N, CA, C and O atoms as CSV, one atom per row, in Angstrom:
chain,resi,resn,atom,element,x,y,z
A,1,MET,N,N,106.526,63.131,85.773
A,1,MET,CA,C,106.063,64.482,85.600
A,1,MET,C,C,105.555,64.998,86.952
A,1,MET,O,O,104.785,64.314,87.626
A,2,LYS,N,N,105.977,66.186,87.342
A,2,LYS,CA,C,105.579,66.764,88.618
A,2,LYS,C,C,104.217,67.434,88.486
A,2,LYS,O,O,103.896,68.052,87.472
A,3,THR,N,N,103.424,67.287,89.554
A,3,THR,CA,C,102.145,67.984,89.585
A,3,THR,C,C,102.240,69.138,90.572
A,3,THR,O,O,102.935,69.052,91.584
A,4,VAL,N,N,101.544,70.197,90.269
A,4,VAL,CA,C,101.538,71.377,91.120
A,4,VAL,C,C,100.256,71.381,91.937
A,4,VAL,O,O,99.161,71.229,91.395
A,5,ASN,N,N,100.399,71.554,93.218
A,5,ASN,CA,C,99.235,71.616,94.093
A,5,ASN,C,C,98.751,73.058,94.138
A,5,ASN,O,O,99.236,73.857,94.938
A,6,TYR,N,N,97.796,73.388,93.279
A,6,TYR,CA,C,97.300,74.753,93.160
A,6,TYR,C,C,96.582,75.220,94.422
A,6,TYR,O,O,96.629,76.406,94.748
A,7,ALA,N,N,95.932,74.330,95.126
A,7,ALA,CA,C,95.251,74.705,96.366
A,7,ALA,C,C,96.255,75.235,97.384
A,7,ALA,O,O,95.973,76.204,98.088
A,8,LEU,N,N,97.413,74.609,97.463
A,8,LEU,CA,C,98.454,75.057,98.383
A,8,LEU,C,C,98.968,76.436,97.985
A,8,LEU,O,O,99.208,77.283,98.846
A,9,ILE,N,N,99.136,76.659,96.705
A,9,ILE,CA,C,99.605,77.956,96.220
A,9,ILE,C,C,98.568,79.034,96.528
A,9,ILE,O,O,98.924,80.126,96.971
A,10,VAL,N,N,97.294,78.737,96.299
A,10,VAL,CA,C,96.226,79.699,96.551
A,10,VAL,C,C,96.156,80.047,98.040
A,10,VAL,O,O,95.898,81.199,98.387
A,11,LEU,N,N,96.377,79.085,98.911
A,11,LEU,CA,C,96.352,79.341,100.350
A,11,LEU,C,C,97.599,80.083,100.824
A,11,LEU,O,O,97.515,80.917,101.725
A,12,ALA,N,N,98.732,79.794,100.237
A,12,ALA,CA,C,99.989,80.394,100.684
A,12,ALA,C,C,100.174,81.818,100.180
A,12,ALA,O,O,100.806,82.629,100.857
A,13,LEU,N,N,99.646,82.134,99.025
A,13,LEU,CA,C,99.861,83.454,98.436
A,13,LEU,C,C,99.394,84.602,99.332
A,13,LEU,O,O,100.158,85.546,99.529
A,14,PRO,N,N,98.173,84.568,99.886
A,14,PRO,CA,C,97.767,85.670,100.778
A,14,PRO,C,C,98.674,85.801,102.009
A,14,PRO,O,O,98.933,86.913,102.471
A,15,LEU,N,N,99.148,84.687,102.531
A,15,LEU,CA,C,100.049,84.744,103.685
A,15,LEU,C,C,101.377,85.389,103.323
A,15,LEU,O,O,101.941,86.137,104.121
A,16,ILE,N,N,101.874,85.112,102.150
A,16,ILE,CA,C,103.121,85.720,101.688
A,16,ILE,C,C,102.944,87.216,101.507
A,16,ILE,O,O,103.801,87.998,101.919
A,17,VAL,N,N,101.837,87.623,100.895
A,17,VAL,CA,C,101.557,89.056,100.693
A,17,VAL,C,C,101.423,89.756,102.038
A,17,VAL,O,O,101.964,90.847,102.214
A,18,LEU,N,N,100.725,89.162,102.980
A,18,LEU,CA,C,100.571,89.758,104.304
A,18,LEU,C,C,101.921,89.896,104.997
A,18,LEU,O,O,102.192,90.922,105.622
A,19,ALA,N,N,102.758,88.894,104.897
A,19,ALA,CA,C,104.087,88.967,105.511
A,19,ALA,C,C,104.909,90.096,104.903
A,19,ALA,O,O,105.625,90.793,105.622
A,20,LEU,N,N,104.817,90.285,103.603
A,20,LEU,CA,C,105.544,91.379,102.958
A,20,LEU,C,C,105.022,92.732,103.409
A,20,LEU,O,O,105.804,93.653,103.645
A,21,LEU,N,N,103.705,92.860,103.532
A,21,LEU,CA,C,103.130,94.124,104.001
A,21,LEU,C,C,103.518,94.418,105.439
A,21,LEU,O,O,103.830,95.560,105.779
A,22,LEU,N,N,103.501,93.397,106.287
A,22,LEU,CA,C,103.845,93.598,107.689
A,22,LEU,C,C,105.305,93.966,107.880
A,22,LEU,O,O,105.655,94.646,108.844
A,23,SER,N,N,106.148,93.526,106.979
A,23,SER,CA,C,107.560,93.853,107.101
A,23,SER,C,C,107.905,95.142,106.370
A,23,SER,O,O,109.079,95.501,106.282
A,24,ALA,N,N,106.917,95.839,105.847
A,24,ALA,CA,C,107.156,97.033,105.029
A,24,ALA,C,C,107.979,98.079,105.740
A,24,ALA,O,O,108.911,98.622,105.147
A,25,CYS,N,N,107.674,98.386,106.986
A,25,CYS,CA,C,108.412,99.456,107.650
A,25,CYS,C,C,109.813,99.003,108.028
A,25,CYS,O,O,110.690,99.839,108.247
A,26,VAL,N,N,110.040,97.722,108.107
A,26,VAL,CA,C,111.376,97.227,108.423
A,26,VAL,C,C,112.274,97.308,107.199
A,26,VAL,O,O,113.445,97.672,107.311
A,27,THR,N,N,111.738,96.974,106.034
A,27,THR,CA,C,112.578,96.910,104.846
A,27,THR,C,C,112.652,98.219,104.077
A,27,THR,O,O,113.723,98.576,103.585
A,28,THR,N,N,111.546,98.945,103.959
A,28,THR,CA,C,111.565,100.153,103.137
A,28,THR,C,C,111.594,101.431,103.944
A,28,THR,O,O,111.933,102.485,103.406
A,29,GLY,N,N,111.254,101.370,105.205
A,29,GLY,CA,C,111.283,102.556,106.032
A,29,GLY,C,C,109.918,103.128,106.308
A,29,GLY,O,O,109.658,103.524,107.444
A,30,TYR,N,N,109.029,103.196,105.335
A,30,TYR,CA,C,107.744,103.836,105.558
A,30,TYR,C,C,106.613,103.046,104.932
A,30,TYR,O,O,106.757,102.443,103.869
A,31,ILE,N,N,105.482,103.066,105.624
A,31,ILE,CA,C,104.255,102.490,105.093
A,31,ILE,C,C,103.450,103.649,104.528
A,31,ILE,O,O,103.229,104.645,105.216
A,32,SER,N,N,103.012,103.530,103.286
A,32,SER,CA,C,102.205,104.562,102.672
A,32,SER,C,C,100.796,104.502,103.234
A,32,SER,O,O,100.130,103.473,103.127
A,33,LEU,N,N,100.337,105.585,103.826
A,33,LEU,CA,C,98.981,105.628,104.375
A,33,LEU,C,C,97.943,105.435,103.280
A,33,LEU,O,O,96.865,104.893,103.525
A,34,GLN,N,N,98.267,105.875,102.084
A,34,GLN,CA,C,97.346,105.733,100.952
A,34,GLN,C,C,97.097,104.266,100.639
A,34,GLN,O,O,95.970,103.878,100.332
A,35,ASP,N,N,98.142,103.450,100.714
A,35,ASP,CA,C,98.036,102.055,100.312
A,35,ASP,C,C,97.750,101.102,101.469
A,35,ASP,O,O,97.415,99.939,101.243
A,36,ALA,N,N,97.875,101.577,102.688
A,36,ALA,CA,C,97.759,100.689,103.840
A,36,ALA,C,C,96.316,100.470,104.261
A,36,ALA,O,O,95.595,101.431,104.530
A,37,PRO,N,N,95.887,99.213,104.321
A,37,PRO,CA,C,94.556,98.953,104.871
A,37,PRO,C,C,94.562,99.219,106.377
A,37,PRO,O,O,95.610,99.163,107.020
A,38,ARG,N,N,93.408,99.503,106.921
A,38,ARG,CA,C,93.273,99.831,108.340
A,38,ARG,C,C,93.908,98.772,109.236
A,38,ARG,O,O,94.585,99.111,110.206
A,39,ASP,N,N,93.697,97.495,108.922
A,39,ASP,CA,C,94.233,96.437,109.782
A,39,ASP,C,C,95.751,96.398,109.774
A,39,ASP,O,O,96.357,95.977,110.759
A,40,LEU,N,N,96.380,96.827,108.689
A,40,LEU,CA,C,97.847,96.880,108.655
A,40,LEU,C,C,98.348,97.975,109.595
A,40,LEU,O,O,99.326,97.778,110.316
A,41,VAL,N,N,97.683,99.118,109.586
A,41,VAL,CA,C,98.062,100.214,110.482
A,41,VAL,C,C,97.911,99.762,111.928
A,41,VAL,O,O,98.791,100.015,112.751
A,42,THR,N,N,96.803,99.096,112.243
A,42,THR,CA,C,96.562,98.684,113.624
A,42,THR,C,C,97.497,97.566,114.072
A,42,THR,O,O,97.676,97.364,115.273
A,43,LYS,N,N,98.087,96.848,113.147
A,43,LYS,CA,C,99.082,95.833,113.518
A,43,LYS,C,C,100.412,96.483,113.890
A,43,LYS,O,O,101.179,95.919,114.671
A,44,HIS,N,N,100.690,97.656,113.344
A,44,HIS,CA,C,101.955,98.339,113.619
A,44,HIS,C,C,101.872,99.288,114.802
A,44,HIS,O,O,102.904,99.689,115.340
A,45,ILE,N,N,100.682,99.652,115.213
A,45,ILE,CA,C,100.526,100.563,116.345
A,45,ILE,C,C,99.745,99.836,117.429
A,45,ILE,O,O,98.591,99.455,117.236
A,46,VAL,N,N,100.397,99.651,118.571
A,46,VAL,CA,C,99.755,98.985,119.699
A,46,VAL,C,C,99.711,99.961,120.864
A,46,VAL,O,O,100.742,100.421,121.355
A,47,GLN,N,N,98.512,100.262,121.288
A,47,GLN,CA,C,98.297,101.198,122.390
A,47,GLN,C,C,99.051,100.712,123.628
A,47,GLN,O,O,98.935,99.549,124.013
A,48,GLY,N,N,99.823,101.608,124.249
A,48,GLY,CA,C,100.569,101.271,125.455
A,48,GLY,C,C,101.892,100.582,125.214
A,48,GLY,O,O,102.614,100.279,126.164
A,49,THR,N,N,102.233,100.324,123.932
A,49,THR,CA,C,103.466,99.603,123.616
A,49,THR,C,C,104.334,100.318,122.583
A,49,THR,O,O,105.542,100.456,122.771
A,50,THR,N,N,103.717,100.772,121.496
A,50,THR,CA,C,104.469,101.349,120.380
A,50,THR,C,C,105.049,102.711,120.759
A,50,THR,O,O,104.363,103.549,121.345
A,51,THR,N,N,106.317,102.919,120.418
A,51,THR,CA,C,107.009,104.168,120.750
A,51,THR,C,C,107.002,105.135,119.572
A,51,THR,O,O,106.684,104.759,118.444
A,52,LYS,N,N,107.361,106.392,119.855
A,52,LYS,CA,C,107.490,107.391,118.795
A,52,LYS,C,C,108.509,106.943,117.758
A,52,LYS,O,O,108.298,107.116,116.557
A,53,ALA,N,N,109.605,106.372,118.218
A,53,ALA,CA,C,110.652,105.925,117.295
A,53,ALA,C,C,110.112,104.882,116.321
A,53,ALA,O,O,110.429,104.924,115.132
A,54,ARG,N,N,109.307,103.956,116.812
A,54,ARG,CA,C,108.722,102.909,115.958
A,54,ARG,C,C,107.729,103.519,114.964
A,54,ARG,O,O,107.715,103.145,113.791
A,55,VAL,N,N,106.904,104.454,115.429
A,55,VAL,CA,C,105.939,105.114,114.548
A,55,VAL,C,C,106.682,105.852,113.435
A,55,VAL,O,O,106.301,105.767,112.268
A,56,THR,N,N,107.730,106.565,113.795
A,56,THR,CA,C,108.511,107.297,112.800
A,56,THR,C,C,109.149,106.340,111.803
A,56,THR,O,O,109.178,106.617,110.604
A,57,LYS,N,N,109.660,105.218,112.295
A,57,LYS,CA,C,110.289,104.241,111.402
A,57,LYS,C,C,109.276,103.655,110.420
A,57,LYS,O,O,109.606,103.394,109.263
A,58,CYS,N,N,108.044,103.451,110.883
A,58,CYS,CA,C,107.022,102.840,110.032
A,58,CYS,C,C,106.319,103.833,109.112
A,58,CYS,O,O,106.054,103.516,107.952
A,59,PHE,N,N,106.012,105.031,109.612
A,59,PHE,CA,C,105.179,105.965,108.858
A,59,PHE,C,C,105.884,107.250,108.452
A,59,PHE,O,O,105.319,108.056,107.712
A,60,GLY,N,N,107.102,107.453,108.922
A,60,GLY,CA,C,107.834,108.664,108.570
A,60,GLY,C,C,107.414,109.841,109.428
A,60,GLY,O,O,106.811,109.675,110.489
A,61,LYS,N,N,107.740,111.028,108.953
A,61,LYS,CA,C,107.430,112.257,109.674
A,61,LYS,C,C,105.941,112.574,109.536
A,61,LYS,O,O,105.369,112.449,108.453
A,62,ALA,N,N,105.322,112.983,110.639
A,62,ALA,CA,C,103.899,113.333,110.632
A,62,ALA,C,C,103.677,114.616,109.842
A,62,ALA,O,O,104.567,115.462,109.755
A,63,ASN,N,N,102.484,114.758,109.267
A,63,ASN,CA,C,102.127,115.992,108.563
A,63,ASN,C,C,102.024,117.165,109.514
A,63,ASN,O,O,102.357,118.296,109.162
A,64,SER,N,N,101.552,116.885,110.741
A,64,SER,CA,C,101.478,117.952,111.741
A,64,SER,C,C,101.624,117.350,113.125
A,64,SER,O,O,101.297,116.186,113.354
A,65,THR,N,N,102.119,118.160,114.037
A,65,THR,CA,C,102.232,117.762,115.433
A,65,THR,C,C,101.695,118.899,116.302
A,65,THR,O,O,101.786,120.072,115.940
A,66,SER,N,N,101.135,118.530,117.448
A,66,SER,CA,C,100.617,119.531,118.384
A,66,SER,C,C,100.628,118.913,119.779
A,66,SER,O,O,101.010,117.757,119.965
A,67,VAL,N,N,100.206,119.702,120.742
A,67,VAL,CA,C,100.076,119.226,122.113
A,67,VAL,C,C,98.624,119.451,122.532
A,67,VAL,O,O,98.089,120.546,122.363
A,68,ASN,N,N,97.988,118.411,123.079
A,68,ASN,CA,C,96.587,118.547,123.481
A,68,ASN,C,C,96.471,119.187,124.859
A,68,ASN,O,O,97.486,119.513,125.474
A,69,SER,N,N,95.264,119.368,125.345
A,69,SER,CA,C,95.024,120.047,126.622
A,69,SER,C,C,95.589,119.283,127.815
A,69,SER,O,O,95.780,119.860,128.885
A,70,SER,N,N,95.856,117.994,127.641
A,70,SER,CA,C,96.446,117.179,128.711
A,70,SER,C,C,97.969,117.183,128.671
A,70,SER,O,O,98.622,116.531,129.485
A,71,GLY,N,N,98.527,117.920,127.720
A,71,GLY,CA,C,99.983,117.985,127.600
A,71,GLY,C,C,100.586,116.838,126.810
A,71,GLY,O,O,101.805,116.671,126.792
A,72,GLN,N,N,99.745,116.042,126.154
A,72,GLN,CA,C,100.237,114.918,125.355
A,72,GLN,C,C,100.493,115.368,123.920
A,72,GLN,O,O,99.743,116.171,123.365
A,73,GLU,N,N,101.552,114.843,123.334
A,73,GLU,CA,C,101.877,115.180,121.955
A,73,GLU,C,C,100.966,114.405,121.006
A,73,GLU,O,O,100.718,113.215,121.200
A,74,VAL,N,N,100.474,115.092,119.983
A,74,VAL,CA,C,99.557,114.500,119.005
A,74,VAL,C,C,100.191,114.617,117.630
A,74,VAL,O,O,100.561,115.707,117.192
A,75,TRP,N,N,100.311,113.478,116.951
A,75,TRP,CA,C,100.830,113.447,115.580
A,75,TRP,C,C,99.677,113.124,114.641
A,75,TRP,O,O,98.850,112.260,114.931
A,76,VAL,N,N,99.631,113.834,113.500
A,76,VAL,CA,C,98.586,113.597,112.507
A,76,VAL,C,C,99.242,113.311,111.159
A,76,VAL,O,O,100.069,114.080,110.669
A,77,TYR,N,N,98.848,112.183,110.580
A,77,TYR,CA,C,99.258,111.814,109.222
A,77,TYR,C,C,98.016,111.909,108.356
A,77,TYR,O,O,96.978,111.341,108.697
A,78,LYS,N,N,98.106,112.624,107.232
A,78,LYS,CA,C,96.967,112.746,106.317
A,78,LYS,C,C,97.414,112.385,104.919
A,78,LYS,O,O,98.540,112.668,104.511
A,79,ASN,N,N,96.507,111.752,104.194
A,79,ASN,CA,C,96.750,111.449,102.797
A,79,ASN,C,C,95.524,111.843,102.012
A,79,ASN,O,O,94.440,111.303,102.233
A,80,HIS,N,N,95.683,112.775,101.101
A,80,HIS,CA,C,94.592,113.186,100.220
A,80,HIS,C,C,94.739,112.414,98.919
A,80,HIS,O,O,95.820,112.377,98.330
A,81,ASN,N,N,93.665,111.805,98.477
A,81,ASN,CA,C,93.707,110.988,97.276
A,81,ASN,C,C,92.558,111.403,96.367
A,81,ASN,O,O,91.412,111.495,96.805
A,82,SER,N,N,92.869,111.650,95.113
A,82,SER,CA,C,91.791,111.957,94.173
A,82,SER,C,C,92.124,111.346,92.824
A,82,SER,O,O,93.292,111.130,92.502
A,83,ASN,N,N,91.089,111.067,92.033
A,83,ASN,CA,C,91.338,110.527,90.703
A,83,ASN,C,C,91.623,111.669,89.730
A,83,ASN,O,O,91.532,112.842,90.090
A,84,SER,N,N,91.961,111.317,88.521
A,84,SER,CA,C,92.358,112.343,87.550
A,84,SER,C,C,91.215,113.274,87.165
A,84,SER,O,O,91.467,114.401,86.739
A,85,ASN,N,N,89.964,112.832,87.304
A,85,ASN,CA,C,88.819,113.669,86.937
A,85,ASN,C,C,88.333,114.537,88.096
A,85,ASN,O,O,87.430,115.355,87.922
A,86,ASP,N,N,88.927,114.363,89.277
A,86,ASP,CA,C,88.522,115.083,90.482
A,86,ASP,C,C,87.053,114.854,90.844
A,86,ASP,O,O,86.451,115.666,91.545
A,87,ASN,N,N,86.479,113.745,90.365
A,87,ASN,CA,C,85.107,113.399,90.741
A,87,ASN,C,C,85.073,112.665,92.074
A,87,ASN,O,O,84.031,112.606,92.727
A,88,PHE,N,N,86.190,112.115,92.470
A,88,PHE,CA,C,86.252,111.338,93.696
A,88,PHE,C,C,87.484,111.755,94.474
A,88,PHE,O,O,88.577,111.853,93.916
A,89,SER,N,N,87.314,111.995,95.725
A,89,SER,CA,C,88.468,112.246,96.576
A,89,SER,C,C,88.208,111.639,97.941
A,89,SER,O,O,87.063,111.549,98.385
A,90,SER,N,N,89.266,111.229,98.597
A,90,SER,CA,C,89.141,110.669,99.932
A,90,SER,C,C,90.330,111.135,100.757
A,90,SER,O,O,91.379,111.495,100.223
A,91,VAL,N,N,90.148,111.120,102.031
A,91,VAL,CA,C,91.221,111.488,102.938
A,91,VAL,C,C,91.392,110.352,103.926
A,91,VAL,O,O,90.433,109.935,104.575
A,92,LYS,N,N,92.606,109.852,104.039
A,92,LYS,CA,C,92.928,108.904,105.089
A,92,LYS,C,C,93.691,109.689,106.135
A,92,LYS,O,O,94.597,110.459,105.817
A,93,GLU,N,N,93.318,109.489,107.372
A,93,GLU,CA,C,93.955,110.228,108.448
A,93,GLU,C,C,94.294,109.278,109.592
A,93,GLU,O,O,93.472,108.464,110.013
A,94,LEU,N,N,95.504,109.400,110.075
A,94,LEU,CA,C,95.969,108.648,111.223
A,94,LEU,C,C,96.342,109.666,112.294
A,94,LEU,O,O,97.202,110.519,112.073
A,95,VAL,N,N,95.696,109.576,113.452
A,95,VAL,CA,C,95.969,110.481,114.567
A,95,VAL,C,C,96.514,109.632,115.714
A,95,VAL,O,O,95.897,108.650,116.126
A,96,ILE,N,N,97.685,110.029,116.220
A,96,ILE,CA,C,98.340,109.279,117.292
A,96,ILE,C,C,98.617,110.223,118.453
A,96,ILE,O,O,99.165,111.309,118.265
A,97,VAL,N,N,98.234,109.799,119.656
A,97,VAL,CA,C,98.504,110.567,120.867
A,97,VAL,C,C,99.539,109.798,121.680
A,97,VAL,O,O,99.387,108.603,121.934
A,98,PHE,N,N,100.604,110.512,122.089
A,98,PHE,CA,C,101.681,109.894,122.857
A,98,PHE,C,C,101.624,110.358,124.311
A,98,PHE,O,O,101.283,111.506,124.595
A,99,ASP,N,N,101.962,109.452,125.224
A,99,ASP,CA,C,102.032,109.834,126.637
A,99,ASP,C,C,103.384,110.496,126.935
A,99,ASP,O,O,104.181,110.726,126.027
A,100,GLN,N,N,103.629,110.794,128.196
A,100,GLN,CA,C,104.865,111.486,128.575
A,100,GLN,C,C,106.103,110.608,128.405
A,100,GLN,O,O,107.222,111.119,128.430
A,101,ASN,N,N,105.925,109.303,128.234
A,101,ASN,CA,C,107.040,108.382,128.017
A,101,ASN,C,C,107.261,108.098,126.533
A,101,ASN,O,O,107.996,107.175,126.182
A,102,ASP,N,N,106.629,108.886,125.662
A,102,ASP,CA,C,106.736,108.735,124.210
A,102,ASP,C,C,106.213,107.388,123.710
A,102,ASP,O,O,106.752,106.810,122.766
A,103,VAL,N,N,105.148,106.898,124.364
A,103,VAL,CA,C,104.487,105.656,123.984
A,103,VAL,C,C,103.058,106.018,123.562
A,103,VAL,O,O,102.449,106.922,124.135
A,104,VAL,N,N,102.532,105.315,122.566
A,104,VAL,CA,C,101.179,105.574,122.079
A,104,VAL,C,C,100.165,105.343,123.198
A,104,VAL,O,O,100.081,104.251,123.761
A,105,SER,N,N,99.393,106.390,123.510
A,105,SER,CA,C,98.333,106.242,124.502
A,105,SER,C,C,96.983,106.000,123.839
A,105,SER,O,O,96.107,105.350,124.410
A,106,GLN,N,N,96.822,106.538,122.606
A,106,GLN,CA,C,95.625,106.261,121.815
A,106,GLN,C,C,95.893,106.652,120.363
A,106,GLN,O,O,96.793,107.440,120.069
A,107,PHE,N,N,95.093,106.085,119.466
A,107,PHE,CA,C,95.214,106.429,118.056
A,107,PHE,C,C,93.899,106.136,117.350
A,107,PHE,O,O,93.064,105.372,117.833
A,108,SER,N,N,93.742,106.766,116.190
A,108,SER,CA,C,92.560,106.502,115.369
A,108,SER,C,C,92.933,106.564,113.899
A,108,SER,O,O,93.838,107.298,113.503
A,109,VAL,N,N,92.234,105.793,113.110
A,109,VAL,CA,C,92.420,105.761,111.661
A,109,VAL,C,C,91.076,106.089,111.041
A,109,VAL,O,O,90.073,105.447,111.353
A,110,LYS,N,N,91.047,107.098,110.154
A,110,LYS,CA,C,89.799,107.487,109.499
A,110,LYS,C,C,89.946,107.364,108.000
A,110,LYS,O,O,89.003,107.647,107.261
């Protein structure tokens, strides 16, 4: 009779879930800002490395785009979330600033 090592399963399960979340933009195209924890967003956006093309592949089209006073393009992703009773609402916001080479120069998650 085979025995199941439950400790191994308990340790491996979070790693499997994390791997699936990290591969989300590769397999499905977009990461939902509503469902994404802050650390998942920060794993996909690396200051000085991540390009506009990669951001678009992971998060889709921004809700708004503008140019700041330094001439850098700014993309804003917003997600409004409320329950059915409208007693609770939250806003998740991702702001990304790109340099002239279309690479992330800074970003913030609120």
